[in-house]
C-alpha distance (Angstrom), angle and dihedral (degrees) to the residues before:
residue distance angle dihedral
M1 . . .
K2 3.77 . .
S3 3.80 92.1 .
L4 3.80 90.0 52.7
E5 3.81 90.5 53.2
V6 3.81 94.4 50.0
S7 3.82 100.5 42.7
P8 3.86 98.4 75.4
K9 3.83 92.7 61.3
P10 3.83 97.5 81.3
V11 3.81 89.1 48.4
D12 3.80 90.8 49.9
E13 3.80 90.8 49.6
L14 3.81 91.4 49.8
Q15 3.80 91.4 49.4
S16 3.80 90.0 47.8
K17 3.82 91.6 52.3
R18 3.80 91.0 47.7
A19 3.79 90.8 49.8
Q20 3.81 90.5 48.6
L21 3.80 91.7 49.7
L22 3.81 92.0 48.7
S23 3.79 90.3 48.3
S24 3.82 90.7 51.0
L25 3.80 92.3 47.8
K26 3.81 91.5 48.5
T27 3.80 90.4 50.2
F28 3.80 90.9 48.9
V29 3.82 92.4 48.6
I30 3.81 91.9 47.5
I31 3.82 92.5 50.1
I32 3.81 94.8 46.2
G33 3.81 91.8 42.0
S34 3.80 92.1 50.7
L35 3.80 91.2 49.5
I36 3.81 91.7 50.2
V37 3.82 91.9 49.0
A38 3.81 91.1 47.9
L39 3.80 92.3 48.7
I40 3.80 91.6 49.2
A41 3.80 92.1 46.7
F42 3.77 95.1 48.9
R43 3.79 98.7 29.7
N44 3.79 97.1 111.4
T45 3.81 94.5 46.0
L46 3.80 93.4 45.1
T47 3.77 92.4 46.1
W48 3.79 92.4 50.1
H49 3.81 93.7 50.7
A50 3.80 92.8 41.6
Q51 3.78 92.8 51.2
R52 3.81 90.9 49.6
F53 3.82 89.5 51.2
W54 3.80 93.1 45.1
G55 3.77 93.3 49.7
A56 3.80 97.8 37.7
S57 3.80 125.2 120.3
G58 3.77 95.5 28.0
D59 3.78 95.6 -52.5
F60 3.80 91.2 -49.3
W61 3.80 96.3 -179.0
Q62 3.78 92.1 46.4
S63 3.78 92.1 53.3
Q64 3.82 92.2 46.0
W65 3.80 91.5 53.6
K66 3.81 90.3 49.8
N67 3.81 88.5 52.7
I68 3.80 90.0 52.1
I69 3.80 91.2 50.5
N70 3.81 90.3 50.1
L71 3.82 90.1 48.0
F72 3.81 88.8 58.8
G73 3.79 92.7 47.9
N74 3.81 95.4 -102.2
D75 3.80 86.8 -80.7
E76 3.82 121.2 143.7
F77 3.81 95.5 -145.1
N78 3.79 92.9 48.6
V79 3.79 93.6 47.6
C80 3.82 100.0 41.1
F81 3.81 101.0 35.0
T82 3.81 109.4 20.2
G83 3.79 93.1 35.9
S84 3.80 92.5 49.8
V85 3.81 92.4 50.6
I86 3.81 92.8 48.4
L87 3.81 93.0 45.5
T88 3.80 96.1 50.6
F89 3.81 93.0 44.7
M90 3.81 93.7 48.7
V91 3.81 95.2 46.7
Y92 3.80 92.1 47.9
W93 3.80 96.1 50.2
L94 3.80 101.6 33.6
I95 3.80 91.1 55.6
G96 3.80 95.0 30.6
L97 3.81 91.9 55.2
F98 3.80 90.6 55.9
Y99 3.79 89.2 62.3
T100 3.81 92.4 37.7
I101 3.80 92.7 59.9
V102 3.79 89.0 58.5
D103 3.81 91.9 43.6
L104 3.82 92.8 52.3
T105 3.79 99.2 39.7
G106 3.79 105.9 25.1
R107 3.80 87.0 -131.5
P108 2.94 142.5 160.3
K109 3.79 83.0 40.4
F110 3.80 95.4 -157.2
L111 3.82 89.2 70.4
L112 3.81 90.7 61.3
K113 3.79 90.4 72.6
Y114 3.80 87.1 68.5
K115 3.82 91.7 55.8
I116 3.80 110.4 123.8
Q117 3.81 97.3 -151.4
D118 3.78 97.8 38.0
N119 3.81 93.3 176.9
T120 3.82 91.7 74.1
V121 3.81 120.6 110.8
Y122 3.81 118.5 -106.1
P123 2.89 135.9 -123.7
I124 3.82 99.2 36.6
P125 3.84 111.6 -117.9
F126 3.79 108.1 -100.3
E127 3.82 93.4 -132.1
R128 3.82 90.8 59.9
F129 3.79 89.4 48.0
R130 3.81 91.4 49.9
R131 3.83 91.7 53.1
V132 3.79 90.5 51.2
V133 3.81 93.3 50.2
K134 3.81 91.2 48.6
Q135 3.82 93.2 52.9
V136 3.80 92.9 42.7
F137 3.82 90.5 53.1
I138 3.81 89.9 49.7
N139 3.79 89.9 52.4
Q140 3.79 94.7 44.4
F141 3.81 98.4 45.1
I142 3.80 110.0 22.5
V143 3.83 94.7 35.4
G144 3.79 105.6 18.8
I145 3.81 100.4 50.0
P146 3.84 95.4 51.6
F147 3.81 88.8 45.2
S148 3.81 89.9 51.5
F149 3.80 90.3 51.0
V150 3.82 91.6 52.1
A151 3.81 89.3 44.9
Y152 3.82 90.0 52.3
K153 3.81 91.0 52.1
M154 3.80 91.7 47.6
M155 3.81 92.7 49.0
K156 3.80 89.3 49.3
L157 3.81 90.6 52.7
R158 3.80 88.2 46.8
G159 3.80 89.0 57.2
S160 3.78 97.1 -117.0
D161 3.81 114.6 177.4
W162 3.80 122.3 -127.6
G163 3.79 99.9 167.9
P164 3.80 130.4 123.1
Q165 3.82 95.5 -90.7
L166 3.80 108.8 90.6
P167 3.82 121.3 -150.5
T168 3.80 119.4 -106.1
F169 3.79 121.0 -86.7
Q170 3.82 91.1 -109.7
R171 3.80 91.0 52.9
V172 3.81 92.6 49.2
L173 3.80 91.5 48.5
F174 3.81 91.8 48.3
E175 3.80 92.7 48.9
L176 3.80 92.6 48.4
C177 3.81 90.0 52.6
V178 3.81 90.8 50.6
C179 3.81 91.3 47.7
I180 3.81 90.7 51.9
L181 3.81 92.2 51.1
V182 3.82 93.4 45.4
E183 3.80 90.6 50.3
E184 3.81 91.7 48.5
V185 3.81 92.5 54.5
T186 3.80 98.5 40.9
F187 3.80 95.8 40.9
Y188 3.81 94.3 46.6
Y189 3.79 95.8 53.0
S190 3.81 96.8 37.9
H191 3.81 90.0 47.4
R192 3.79 92.7 47.8
L193 3.81 90.1 48.7
L194 3.81 89.6 54.4
H195 3.80 87.8 58.3
N196 3.79 91.1 58.9
S197 3.81 107.2 123.4
R198 3.80 92.1 -126.9
I199 3.80 95.3 61.5
Y200 3.82 105.3 17.3
K201 3.81 96.6 93.5
Y202 3.80 92.3 48.5
I203 3.81 99.0 50.6
H204 3.80 121.6 0.7
K205 3.80 97.9 38.4
R206 3.81 89.8 80.1
H207 3.80 91.9 62.6
H208 3.81 90.6 49.0
E209 3.78 93.7 55.8
W210 3.79 81.4 96.9
T211 3.81 108.4 67.1
A212 3.79 86.6 170.6
P213 3.83 100.8 40.3
I214 3.79 128.7 -154.8
A215 3.80 123.6 -148.4
I216 3.80 99.3 -99.1
T217 3.82 91.7 52.9
A218 3.81 85.5 76.3
V219 3.82 89.9 101.2
Y220 3.80 97.1 21.8
C221 3.79 94.9 122.3
H222 3.78 146.6 103.5
P223 3.85 112.0 -61.8
I224 3.82 90.9 -118.5
E225 3.79 90.0 55.8
H226 3.80 90.7 46.6
V227 3.81 91.0 57.9
F228 3.80 100.7 41.8
S229 3.81 102.0 32.2
N230 3.81 104.3 28.2
L231 3.80 111.0 26.3
L232 3.80 103.6 28.7
P233 3.85 98.2 51.2
V234 3.82 90.1 51.7
F235 3.81 94.5 44.7
L236 3.82 98.6 46.6
G237 3.81 95.6 69.5
P238 3.83 96.3 57.6
F239 3.82 90.3 40.8
I240 3.81 94.5 52.5
L241 3.81 90.4 48.0
G242 3.80 97.5 39.5
A243 3.79 85.6 -129.4
H244 3.79 124.1 -162.2
T245 3.81 111.8 -100.3
A246 3.82 91.3 -115.8
T247 3.81 90.1 55.8
S248 3.80 89.9 47.7
W249 3.80 90.0 52.3
L250 3.79 90.7 50.4
W251 3.81 90.6 49.7
F252 3.82 93.2 46.8
T253 3.81 89.5 51.5
I254 3.81 92.5 50.2
A255 3.83 91.6 47.4
I256 3.82 93.2 49.7
L257 3.81 93.5 47.0
S258 3.80 89.4 48.2
T259 3.81 95.1 52.4
L260 3.82 93.1 43.6
N261 3.78 89.8 52.7
A262 3.82 92.4 44.7
H263 3.82 90.8 54.6
S264 3.79 97.0 37.4
G265 3.80 96.5 93.8
Y266 3.81 90.2 -140.1
H267 3.78 125.4 108.4
L268 3.80 95.6 -156.4
P269 3.81 125.8 -175.5
F270 3.82 115.5 -89.8
F271 3.83 92.2 7.3
P272 3.82 123.8 113.3
S273 3.80 111.0 -91.8
P274 3.83 114.8 -95.3
E275 3.81 92.4 -171.9
A276 3.81 95.7 107.9
H277 3.80 98.0 54.9
D278 3.79 92.6 38.4
F279 3.81 87.1 55.6
H280 3.81 88.2 50.6
H281 3.80 90.4 58.4
L282 3.78 90.2 47.1
K283 3.82 97.0 48.4
F284 3.86 102.6 22.1
N285 3.83 97.9 -151.8
Q286 3.80 101.3 61.5
N287 3.81 134.7 80.6
Y288 3.79 104.3 14.2
G289 3.82 95.5 168.7
V290 3.79 137.3 68.9
L291 3.80 103.2 -128.6
G292 3.79 96.3 28.9
V293 3.82 94.1 -127.3
L294 3.80 95.7 115.0
D295 3.79 91.2 40.5
R296 3.79 88.5 57.9
I297 3.81 93.0 46.8
H298 3.82 93.4 47.8
G299 3.80 95.1 38.8
T300 3.80 93.3 -121.1
D301 3.79 91.4 134.7
A302 3.82 97.7 54.5
M303 3.81 94.8 112.7
F304 3.79 91.1 42.8
R305 3.81 92.7 54.4
Q306 3.80 89.9 53.0
N307 3.80 91.9 50.6
K308 3.79 128.5 86.3
A309 3.82 87.6 -117.9
Y310 3.81 88.8 71.4
Q311 3.81 91.2 60.8
R312 3.79 88.3 50.0
H313 3.79 92.7 50.4
I314 3.82 94.0 104.0
M315 3.78 135.1 98.3
L316 3.79 107.7 -86.5
L317 3.81 106.8 -126.5
S318 3.80 97.8 -177.7
L319 3.80 137.8 48.7
V320 3.80 91.4 -110.6
P321 3.83 109.5 107.9
I322 3.78 112.8 -108.1
K323 3.82 91.4 -123.2
E324 3.78 89.7 61.9
I325 3.79 90.6 52.1
F326 3.82 92.3 46.2
P327 3.83 104.7 23.3
D328 3.80 122.2 -164.7
D329 3.78 119.3 -94.2
P330 3.82 104.1 -94.8
K331 3.80 88.8 -138.5
L332 3.81 89.9 65.6
Q333 3.78 115.8 74.9
S334 3.81 95.1 -160.3
P335 3.82 141.3 -15.4
C336 3.82 88.6 -99.9
S337 3.80 93.5 58.3
E338 3.76 94.7 79.5
């Protein structure tokens, strides 16, 4: 009799997983379908306003790109390779240093109320910071520059344009959307592979030394991980599309700002929510993707969606800290007590 009572449980669990997967797929289809309908409905209006913006001020963006080309001597190698290296380095460190000042000094103190894991020690010990900077420089110079050179050669073979004529606004928007989707797929699966127990301790464990990450730990990782999980997912979109160099630069900037914010540890007002990736560093086996679409489909955000962090995973549109809007359950002593 006991065996008869226990046997239905695996079947119930399987049915529950199937129902969860179907629910996730339905949600995904509804969201994508609604966006497509909205874009079709408002296409003409959006296009008209976008074109006016794109062509405003005497083709402002066009003239700025021409100035950039002239700055690099109107030379393809200088624009596509040297310019890309300089751009990515400057964006990473100019924005990363803003967060780093707070991480090292704990000031201005009012920003600390937006800290996601507020049980972390501040300021960050300088020795830990020094190790991060050393590894990041290794990845950016010893790994990143050769990768950028190969990427330049591949884009040249692909027939990518770098000239003074910029693509239309619609084309740029389309290519950015494709790049986002390509990154979501390639980053999710490469990232999840790095969490495989057979290789985790050899490669990805280094990145997870920081359970409460800071912005510049975004590329604090093993060089192999940096190539296959950081650089390649971002590069593949422009390569598949044969994107104009200006569009590639725009996409690289967006990707860098996104990962810096995701690792910052601060849920700041009017910034995209970093709660999902911060939760990944805290729990290790949740939220492998960027957008969260594949996490929902594969069920790798189940714990996250049951946590208070999921309610906080919204853009904060006021100066009130998100933890005051969605306070912790008083029964839980800390996020790590689960």
